[in-house]
C-alpha positions in Angstrom: -10.6 -11.3 8.7 -12.2 -8.5 6.6 -15.5 -9.4 4.9 -16.4 -8.2 1.4 -19.9 -6.7 1.8 -21.0 -7.5 -1.7 -20.8 -11.3 -1.2 -20.2 -11.8 2.6 -16.9 -13.5 1.7 -14.1 -13.3 4.3 -10.7 -12.5 2.9 -7.3 -12.0 4.4 -6.0 -8.5 5.1 -3.2 -9.2 2.6 -5.7 -10.2 -0.2 -7.8 -7.1 0.5 -4.7 -4.9 0.3 -3.7 -6.6 -2.9 -7.1 -5.8 -4.4 -7.0 -2.2 -3.2 -3.6 -1.8 -4.8 -4.9 -3.2 -8.1 -8.0 -1.0 -8.1 -5.8 2.1 -7.4 -3.7 1.1 -10.4 -6.8 1.0 -12.6 -7.6 4.7 -11.8 -7.7 6.9 -15.0 -6.1 9.8 -13.1 -8.9 12.2 -14.0 -8.2 14.0 -10.7 -11.9 14.3 -10.0 -13.0 11.8 -7.3 -16.8 12.0 -7.2 -19.2 9.5 -5.7 -20.2 8.6 -9.2 -16.8 7.0 -9.9 -17.1 3.2 -9.5 -13.3 2.8 -9.2 -13.1 5.3 -6.4 -16.2 3.8 -4.7 -14.7 0.3 -4.8 -11.3 1.5 -3.4 -13.2 3.3 -0.6 -15.2 0.1 0.3 -12.0 -2.0 0.4 -10.1 0.5 2.4 -12.9 0.6 4.9 -13.0 -3.1 5.3 -9.2 -3.2 5.9 -9.6 -0.6 8.7 -12.3 -2.7 10.5 
């Protein structure tokens, strides 16, 4: 099971995918994906944990 690094909590792959989908829907669509964007950063972290 994937582990959320911030808390060490194990989650199902389905729950991680659901969270990733929700975060992507929260995107403001500014078309600039910098490392300073917390939404982009969170989406990247969740995507990485799903891949592991």
